[in-house]
C-alpha positions as CSV (number, residue, x, y, z in Angstrom):
1,M,91.2,131.5,97.7
2,A,89.3,129.7,100.5
3,N,90.9,129.0,103.8
4,I,90.8,125.3,104.6
5,V,89.4,124.2,108.0
6,P,90.3,120.5,108.0
7,V,88.7,117.8,110.2
8,T,89.5,114.0,110.1
9,I,86.6,111.8,111.1
10,S,87.3,108.4,112.9
11,D,85.2,106.5,115.4
12,A,84.2,109.3,117.6
13,L,81.0,111.5,117.5
14,F,82.5,114.8,118.4
15,Y,85.5,116.7,116.9
16,K,87.2,120.0,117.3
17,T,89.1,121.9,114.7
18,D,91.7,124.7,114.9
19,P,90.2,128.0,115.6
20,V,89.4,130.5,112.8
21,F,89.3,134.3,112.9
22,Q,86.1,136.4,113.2
23,Y,85.1,138.2,109.9
24,N,87.4,135.9,107.9
25,E,85.0,134.9,105.1
26,D,85.7,132.1,102.5
27,Q,86.2,129.6,105.2
28,L,85.8,126.0,103.9
29,L,85.2,123.0,106.2
30,V,86.9,120.0,104.7
31,I,85.9,116.6,106.1
32,D,88.3,113.7,105.7
33,G,88.4,110.1,107.0
34,I,85.0,108.9,105.7
35,T,83.6,108.4,102.2
36,L,81.4,111.4,101.4
37,P,78.7,111.4,98.7
38,A,78.9,113.8,95.8
39,S,76.8,116.3,97.8
40,Y,76.0,116.2,101.5
41,R,74.4,118.3,104.1
42,V,76.1,120.3,106.9
43,D,74.2,122.3,109.4
44,F,76.0,125.2,111.0
45,S,74.8,126.9,114.2
46,N,76.1,129.0,117.2
47,H,74.2,126.5,119.4
48,I,75.5,123.2,120.5
49,D,72.0,121.7,120.2
50,N,71.8,122.7,116.5
51,Y,69.4,125.4,117.2
52,M,68.7,128.0,114.4
53,A,71.1,126.3,112.1
54,Y,72.1,127.3,108.6
55,T,72.0,124.4,106.2
56,V,74.8,124.2,103.7
57,T,75.3,121.7,100.8
58,G,78.8,120.5,100.7
59,D,80.7,118.9,97.7
60,A,84.1,117.3,97.1
61,S,85.9,120.7,97.8
62,G,84.2,121.0,101.2
63,A,81.3,122.9,102.9
64,V,81.4,126.8,103.1
65,I,81.1,128.1,106.5
66,P,78.3,130.7,106.4
67,P,79.9,134.2,106.9
68,E,76.9,135.5,108.8
69,I,77.4,132.8,111.5
70,L,81.1,133.4,111.6
71,A,80.9,137.3,111.9
72,N,79.3,137.2,115.4
73,G,82.5,135.8,116.9
74,N,80.9,133.0,118.7
75,T,81.8,129.3,118.6
76,I,80.5,127.5,115.5
77,Y,79.1,124.0,115.6
78,A,79.0,122.1,112.3
79,F,76.6,119.0,112.1
80,Y,77.2,116.5,109.5
81,V,73.8,115.1,108.6
82,D,73.1,111.8,106.9
83,E,70.2,112.0,104.5
84,S,70.9,108.6,102.7
85,G,68.4,106.6,104.8
86,D,64.7,106.8,105.5
87,T,65.4,109.1,108.4
88,V,67.6,112.2,108.6
89,T,70.2,111.8,111.3
90,T,73.1,113.8,112.7
91,Q,76.2,111.6,112.6
92,Y,79.1,113.9,113.7
93,R,79.3,117.3,115.5
94,I,82.3,119.4,114.8
95,E,83.3,122.3,117.0
96,I,85.0,125.2,115.3
97,P,86.4,127.8,117.9
98,V,86.3,131.4,116.7
99,I,88.9,134.0,117.8
100,R,87.2,137.5,118.0
101,R,88.8,140.6,116.7
102,P,87.8,144.2,115.8
103,M,85.8,144.4,112.6
104,P,88.1,145.4,109.7
105,E,87.5,148.8,108.2
106,D,87.3,147.3,104.8
107,Y,84.9,144.5,105.9
108,V,81.9,144.2,103.7
109,P,79.2,141.7,104.6
110,S,78.7,139.0,102.1
111,P,75.6,138.8,99.9
112,S,74.2,136.1,102.1
113,S,74.6,138.4,105.0
114,H,72.5,141.0,103.2
115,G,69.9,138.3,102.7
116,I,69.8,137.9,106.5
117,I,69.4,141.6,106.9
118,N,66.4,141.6,104.6
119,Q,64.9,138.8,106.5
120,L,65.6,140.6,109.6
121,T,63.7,143.6,108.3
122,Q,60.7,141.5,107.5
123,D,60.8,139.8,110.9
124,V,61.0,143.2,112.6
125,G,58.0,144.4,110.6
126,D,56.1,141.3,111.6
127,L,57.0,141.7,115.2
128,K,55.9,145.4,115.2
129,S,52.5,144.4,114.0
130,D,52.3,141.4,116.5
131,L,53.6,143.5,119.6
132,G,52.3,146.9,118.8
133,D,53.8,150.2,120.2
134,L,56.0,150.2,123.3
135,D,54.0,153.2,124.4
136,D,50.9,151.0,124.6
137,L,52.5,148.8,127.3
138,E,50.7,148.8,130.5
139,T,53.8,148.2,132.5
140,T,55.7,150.9,134.4
141,D,58.9,150.1,132.6
142,K,58.5,150.7,128.9
143,S,62.1,150.9,128.0
144,S,62.2,147.5,126.2
145,I,60.3,144.4,125.6
146,V,62.7,142.4,128.0
147,A,62.3,145.0,130.7
148,A,58.4,144.8,130.3
149,I,58.5,141.1,130.3
150,N,60.7,140.9,133.4
151,E,58.2,143.3,135.3
152,V,55.4,141.1,134.4
153,A,57.2,138.0,135.5
154,Q,58.2,139.6,138.8
155,S,54.7,140.9,139.5
156,G,53.4,137.3,139.1
157,G,51.5,138.1,135.9
158,S,51.4,135.8,132.9
159,G,51.9,138.5,130.3
160,A,50.2,138.6,127.0
161,L,52.9,137.1,124.7
162,T,51.8,133.9,122.9
163,Q,54.1,131.0,122.1
164,D,54.3,132.2,118.4
165,T,55.3,135.8,119.6
166,K,58.0,134.4,121.9
167,Q,59.5,132.3,119.3
168,A,59.3,135.1,116.7
169,L,61.3,137.3,119.1
170,L,64.0,134.6,119.7
171,Q,64.1,134.0,116.0
172,C,64.7,137.8,115.5
173,F,67.5,137.8,118.0
174,A,69.1,134.6,116.5
175,H,69.3,136.4,113.1
176,T,70.8,139.7,114.7
177,A,73.2,138.0,117.0
178,W,76.0,137.9,114.4
179,T,76.2,141.7,114.2
180,D,77.2,142.1,117.8
181,A,80.0,140.3,119.8
182,H,77.5,140.0,122.7
183,G,74.7,138.9,120.5
184,Q,74.6,135.4,122.1
185,D,74.4,137.0,125.6
186,Y,71.5,139.1,124.4
187,Y,69.7,136.0,123.1
188,D,70.2,134.1,126.3
189,D,68.8,137.1,128.4
190,L,65.8,137.4,126.1
191,E,65.2,133.6,126.4
192,D,65.4,133.7,130.1
193,A,62.9,136.6,130.1
194,L,60.5,134.9,127.8
195,Y,60.7,131.5,129.6
196,P,61.4,132.3,133.2
197,F,62.5,129.3,135.3
198,D,59.8,130.2,137.9
199,L,57.1,129.3,135.3
200,L,58.6,126.0,134.3
201,S,56.2,123.3,135.2
202,T,57.7,120.2,133.7
203,I,60.5,119.0,131.3
204,S,60.2,116.0,128.8
205,A,63.0,114.3,126.9
206,V,62.6,112.8,123.4
207,Y,65.6,110.6,122.4
208,T,66.1,109.4,118.9
209,Q,68.9,106.9,118.9
210,S,70.8,107.3,115.5
211,G,73.6,105.0,116.0
212,T,75.3,102.4,118.3
213,V,76.0,103.5,121.9
214,Y,78.7,101.8,123.7
215,D,79.1,101.2,127.4
216,T,82.2,103.3,127.3
217,D,80.7,106.3,125.6
218,S,80.2,109.5,127.6
219,L,76.7,110.6,128.6
220,D,77.0,113.9,126.9
221,S,77.5,112.1,123.5
222,L,73.7,111.3,123.7
223,K,72.8,115.0,123.5
224,A,73.2,115.0,119.8
225,D,70.0,112.7,119.6
226,L,68.2,114.3,122.4
227,V,65.6,117.0,122.6
228,V,64.6,118.3,126.0
229,T,61.5,120.5,126.1
230,G,60.2,122.6,128.9
231,T,56.5,123.3,129.5
232,Y,55.6,126.5,131.3
233,S,52.6,127.5,133.4
234,D,51.6,130.2,130.9
235,G,50.9,127.5,128.3
236,T,54.2,128.1,126.3
237,Y,57.0,125.7,125.8
238,N,60.6,125.9,124.8
239,T,63.7,123.8,124.0
240,I,65.9,123.4,127.0
241,R,69.6,123.6,126.3
242,N,71.6,123.8,129.5
243,Y,70.6,120.6,131.1
244,T,72.7,117.7,132.7
245,L,72.6,114.0,132.2
246,S,73.3,111.4,134.9
247,G,73.3,107.6,135.1
248,T,75.4,104.7,133.9
249,L,75.6,103.2,130.5
250,T,75.4,99.4,131.0
251,V,75.0,96.8,128.3
252,G,71.4,96.4,127.4
253,T,68.8,99.1,128.2
254,S,69.9,101.9,130.4
255,T,67.8,104.7,131.9
256,V,69.4,108.2,131.8
257,K,68.3,110.9,133.9
258,V,67.8,114.6,132.7
259,T,68.1,117.4,135.1
260,Y,67.3,121.1,134.6
261,G,67.2,123.1,137.8
262,N,64.8,121.1,140.0
263,K,63.0,119.4,137.2
264,T,63.9,115.9,136.0
265,T,62.9,113.4,133.5
266,T,64.3,110.2,132.0
267,F,64.8,108.4,128.8
268,T,66.2,105.0,127.8
269,V,69.1,104.1,125.4
270,T,70.2,100.7,124.0
271,V,73.8,100.2,125.0
272,T,76.2,97.7,123.3
273,Q,79.3,96.1,124.8
274,S,82.4,97.9,123.7
275,A,85.5,96.1,122.4
276,A,88.0,95.7,125.2
277,T,90.7,98.3,125.1
278,L,94.3,97.9,126.1
279,V,94.9,99.5,129.5
280,S,98.6,98.8,130.3
281,I,101.2,96.0,129.9
282,S,103.3,94.3,132.5
283,V,106.6,92.4,132.1
284,N,108.2,89.6,133.9
285,Y,112.0,89.0,133.1
286,T,113.8,86.1,134.5
287,Q,117.4,86.1,133.5
288,S,118.5,82.6,132.9
289,G,122.1,83.1,131.8
290,T,124.9,85.6,131.3
291,V,124.0,88.6,129.1
292,Y,126.9,90.3,127.3
293,E,127.0,94.0,126.3
294,N,127.2,93.0,122.7
295,A,124.1,90.7,122.8
296,S,121.0,91.8,120.8
297,L,118.0,93.1,122.6
298,D,115.8,90.5,120.9
299,S,117.9,87.7,122.5
300,L,116.4,88.7,125.8
301,K,112.8,87.8,124.7
302,S,113.4,84.1,125.5
303,D,113.5,85.0,129.2
304,L,110.7,87.7,128.9
305,V,106.9,87.4,129.4
306,V,104.8,90.4,128.4
307,T,101.2,90.5,129.6
308,A,98.5,92.8,128.0
309,N,95.9,94.0,130.5
310,W,92.6,94.9,129.0
311,S,89.7,97.1,130.1
312,D,87.4,94.1,130.7
313,S,89.8,92.9,133.3
314,T,91.1,90.1,131.1
315,T,94.8,89.5,130.3
316,T,96.7,88.0,127.3
317,T,100.3,87.0,126.7
318,V,101.8,89.2,124.0
319,A,103.7,87.2,121.3
320,S,107.4,88.1,121.1
321,A,107.0,89.1,117.5
322,D,104.4,91.7,118.4
323,Y,106.3,93.8,120.9
324,T,109.6,95.6,120.6
325,L,112.5,96.3,122.9
326,S,114.6,99.5,123.1
327,G,117.5,100.6,125.3
328,T,121.2,100.0,125.5
329,L,123.0,97.0,127.1
330,A,125.8,98.4,129.2
331,V,128.0,96.6,131.8
332,G,126.2,96.6,135.1
333,T,122.4,96.9,135.3
334,S,120.5,98.1,132.2
335,T,116.9,99.2,131.9
336,I,115.1,98.0,128.8
337,T,111.8,99.4,127.6
338,V,109.0,97.1,126.2
339,S,106.6,98.7,123.7
340,Y,103.2,97.3,122.6
341,E,100.2,99.1,121.0
342,G,101.2,102.5,122.5
343,K,101.8,101.1,126.0
344,T,105.2,100.7,127.6
345,A,106.9,98.9,130.5
346,T,110.4,98.4,131.7
347,F,112.6,95.8,133.3
348,N,116.2,95.5,134.4
349,V,118.9,93.1,133.1
350,T,122.4,92.4,134.5
351,V,125.0,92.8,131.8
352,S,128.5,91.4,131.7
353,Q,131.4,92.5,129.7
354,A,131.6,90.6,126.5
355,P,134.5,88.1,126.2
356,A,137.3,88.9,123.7
357,T,136.6,87.5,120.2
358,L,139.2,86.3,117.8
359,T,139.6,89.1,115.1
360,S,142.5,87.7,113.0
361,I,145.6,85.4,113.0
362,S,149.1,85.8,111.6
363,A,151.7,83.2,110.4
364,A,155.4,83.7,110.9
365,Y,157.3,81.0,109.1
366,T,161.2,80.9,109.4
367,Q,162.5,78.0,107.1
368,S,165.3,76.3,108.8
369,G,166.1,73.6,106.2
370,T,165.3,72.0,102.9
371,V,161.6,71.4,102.3
372,Y,160.9,68.7,99.7
373,D,157.9,68.4,97.5
374,S,157.3,64.9,99.1
375,D,157.2,66.3,102.6
376,F,154.1,66.4,104.8
377,L,152.6,69.9,105.4
378,D,152.5,69.3,109.1
379,S,156.4,68.9,109.1
380,L,156.4,72.7,108.4
381,K,154.9,73.5,111.9
382,T,158.3,73.2,113.6
383,D,159.4,76.4,111.9
384,L,155.9,78.1,112.1
385,V,154.5,80.4,114.7
386,V,150.8,81.2,114.5
387,T,149.5,84.1,116.5
388,A,145.9,84.8,117.4
389,Y,144.6,88.5,117.9
390,Y,141.6,89.2,120.0
391,S,139.0,92.1,120.3
392,D,140.4,93.1,123.6
393,S,143.9,93.7,122.1
394,T,145.4,90.6,123.6
395,T,147.3,88.0,121.7
396,E,148.3,84.4,122.1
397,T,150.3,81.7,120.3
398,V,148.2,79.1,118.8
399,P,149.4,75.5,119.7
400,A,150.4,73.5,116.5
401,S,147.7,70.9,117.2
402,D,145.0,73.5,117.2
403,Y,145.4,74.9,113.6
404,T,145.6,73.1,110.2
405,L,147.6,73.7,107.1
406,S,146.3,73.4,103.5
407,G,147.9,73.8,100.2
408,T,150.4,71.8,97.9
409,L,154.2,71.8,98.2
410,T,155.3,72.3,94.6
411,V,158.9,72.9,93.4
412,G,159.7,76.7,93.8
413,V,157.8,78.9,96.1
414,S,154.5,77.5,97.6
415,T,151.8,79.4,99.4
416,I,150.4,77.5,102.4
417,T,147.2,78.5,104.2
418,V,146.9,78.4,108.0
419,S,143.2,77.9,109.4
420,Y,142.3,78.4,112.9
421,T,138.6,78.6,113.9
422,D,137.2,80.8,111.2
423,K,140.2,82.9,110.5
424,T,143.0,82.2,107.9
425,A,146.5,83.5,107.1
426,T,149.1,82.4,104.6
427,F,152.9,82.1,104.4
428,N,155.4,81.1,101.6
429,V,157.9,78.2,101.7
430,T,160.7,77.4,99.3
431,V,160.3,73.9,98.0
432,T,162.9,71.5,96.6
433,Q,162.3,68.5,94.4
434,N,162.8,65.1,96.2
435,P,164.6,62.4,94.0
436,E,163.7,59.7,96.4
437,I,161.0,57.1,96.3
438,L,159.1,55.6,99.3
439,I,157.9,52.0,98.9
440,S,154.2,52.5,99.5
441,D,150.8,51.4,98.5
442,Y,147.8,53.8,98.3
443,D,147.7,54.3,102.0
444,A,151.4,54.9,102.3
445,F,151.2,57.7,99.9
446,V,149.6,59.8,102.5
447,K,150.3,58.2,105.9
448,G,153.7,56.7,105.5
449,F,152.8,53.0,106.2
450,V,151.5,49.9,104.7
451,T,149.2,47.3,106.1
452,Y,149.2,43.5,105.9
453,K,146.3,41.7,107.2
454,N,145.4,37.9,107.0
455,N,148.3,37.3,104.5
456,T,146.5,39.5,102.0
457,K,148.0,42.8,100.8
458,T,145.5,45.4,99.6
459,I,147.1,47.8,97.3
460,N,146.0,50.5,94.8
461,N,144.9,49.3,91.4
462,T,148.1,51.1,90.1
463,Y,150.1,48.1,91.4
464,K,150.3,44.4,90.9
465,K,148.5,42.3,93.5
466,G,150.4,39.4,95.1
467,A,149.9,37.3,98.2
468,G,151.8,39.2,100.8
469,A,154.0,41.0,98.3
470,L,154.2,44.5,96.9
471,L,155.7,44.9,93.5
472,I,157.4,48.2,92.6
473,D,156.9,48.7,88.9
474,V,158.6,52.0,88.3
475,P,161.9,53.1,86.8
476,L,164.7,52.5,89.3
477,E,167.9,54.4,89.3
478,E,171.2,53.7,91.0
479,G,171.5,55.1,94.5
480,Y,167.9,54.6,95.5
481,I,167.6,53.1,99.0
482,I,165.1,50.5,100.0
483,T,164.3,50.4,103.7
484,L,162.7,47.2,105.0
485,P,160.2,47.1,107.9
486,N,161.8,46.7,111.4
487,Y,159.0,44.8,113.1
488,D,159.4,41.9,115.7
489,N,158.5,38.3,114.6
490,Y,158.5,39.2,110.9
491,K,161.0,39.0,108.2
492,F,160.9,40.9,104.8
493,S,163.2,40.6,101.8
494,V,163.8,42.5,98.6
495,S,164.3,40.5,95.5
496,R,164.5,40.9,91.7
497,P,164.5,38.5,88.8
498,Y,167.5,37.8,86.6
499,S,167.6,39.8,83.4
500,S,167.4,36.4,81.5
501,G,164.1,35.8,83.3
502,D,165.5,33.3,85.8
503,P,163.9,33.0,89.2
504,T,164.4,36.0,91.6
505,Y,166.9,36.1,94.1
506,V,167.2,37.9,97.4
507,I,169.1,41.2,97.3
508,A,168.3,42.4,100.8
509,D,166.9,40.8,103.9
510,S,164.7,42.1,106.8
511,R,166.1,45.0,109.0
512,Q,168.6,45.9,106.3
513,D,168.8,49.0,104.2
514,Y,169.6,48.2,100.6
515,T,171.0,50.7,98.1
516,L,170.2,49.7,94.4
517,T,173.3,49.3,92.2
518,A,173.6,50.1,88.6
519,Q,173.2,46.5,87.8
520,D,170.1,46.3,89.8
521,A,168.7,49.3,88.0
522,E,169.6,47.9,84.7
523,D,168.4,44.3,85.2
524,A,165.4,44.7,87.3
525,A,162.1,44.7,85.6
526,A,160.5,45.1,89.0
527,I,161.5,45.0,92.7
528,T,159.4,42.7,94.9
529,V,159.1,43.4,98.7
530,A,157.7,40.3,100.5
531,H,157.5,39.0,103.9
532,V,159.4,35.7,104.4
533,N,157.5,34.0,107.2
534,S,154.0,34.5,105.7
535,D,152.7,31.7,107.6
536,E,153.0,33.7,110.9
537,M,151.1,36.7,109.5
538,T,148.1,37.7,111.6
539,A,145.5,40.4,111.3
540,E,147.7,42.8,113.0
541,E,148.8,46.0,111.5
542,I,152.4,46.3,110.6
543,V,153.8,49.8,110.3
544,W,156.8,50.6,108.0
545,I,159.5,52.2,110.0
546,S,162.2,54.2,108.4
547,N,164.8,56.7,109.6
548,N,166.4,57.0,106.2
549,A,167.2,60.4,104.9
550,K,166.8,58.9,101.5
551,V,163.8,56.6,100.7
552,I,162.1,55.3,97.6
553,R,158.7,56.7,96.9
554,V,156.2,55.5,94.4
């Protein structure tokens, strides 16, 4: 089963994977993050400039790393090549570190490695015919081609090796480098011998821009599209690898300098303005009020201004919905962190202890007397103690005027609800039926008074209307008490008609309490309460006043 070497492509040009082990065959480079065609090209090389590359066709499963390039233990460079357009361009360079190790005893080179060996045999044969026998060298040192070349170079001679021969030697060493851990070093030594710096006349640079270059890119990112060639005094030439770049990428056309030893050349590149990147954020917190320890962090945003600082020296104000706050509000001074797009900043806030909050109430009712079904709920407050409980474990007695009672007094046991702010509690009260009737119109049912205005009495439709009179048309019983209003300047009377239908007669006058007799209850079809001096009535409000324990209620 192949070992997966994953790499995710984003918006950069260069990438680096986790290392692989030397001699581990069946290594599969899997490229993610971009849409790949059904088949694509990847060049593998031990040279950062894609020199002497092995071309592999990848598919949906990945691209196999050639075992012959893995076996030498040198860093591998994979180049993803785009062949979809009119020109073939290298889009991404992927560095694959190789961890060297001793060759396993059971290691058998892959078939492709044998192919390289066969190619090597052919190359060596060709070289023998090109180079001849070492014994025929006219140099003093005949131990190796490199030694002979170095002797010629040191003596000032140009040597007899042609450009083709030099390249054949390098190609041979490039193929054999994988068999030895120091193969790359041998290759470099041979290249230095074949193309000594002392014979370097000039260098030239050919830059083929394959994509967009931004003003924030590194100069080394240009090397993927750059070929630097050295021309030597013996008429040969070679690709220069260990050169440096200098200059500044500015929007428009920029000139970049190539330096190799004391030789220089230049090339131009088209540079595009990069999108501004977020450099940092800053915060300005102006505390406008008390902040309690139980407040939410987001409540601080109303006093907070967050500013984004961008790479193009511009600033923007960050919307409150786009950044987050983290930290803990503790009594004293708390430090809160602002986070936005990977950047953070902090500010301090003064925190106070939170005031106690109402958690519940209780109602303790001690009934001290008879409660009638006609009594008002507020009359129960004299025997009721309402206690408020707070989050700081304190309590207080709630004044009677601050809470309300709701419910209905019905004969038997009634449950009454106490409400204070948003808290409630209940208590029970024993209720007795009240046999008494209070003379009242619609208002008096609830408020305990009746109102006369402009000689006109407004009463509920349940009753009969009369100018300045209230007719009680209900069954009456002996013992009922009628209490007349006790109000200065006005007189009231209670009258009833004869049973024979004769005119009514007065049975009680103003400021008197009258108890109905059996005869009254028997004869009276209705009791009329009227004011005597109606001509003196004004728009004033007259309140019925009664201290009777027994009243007549409609």
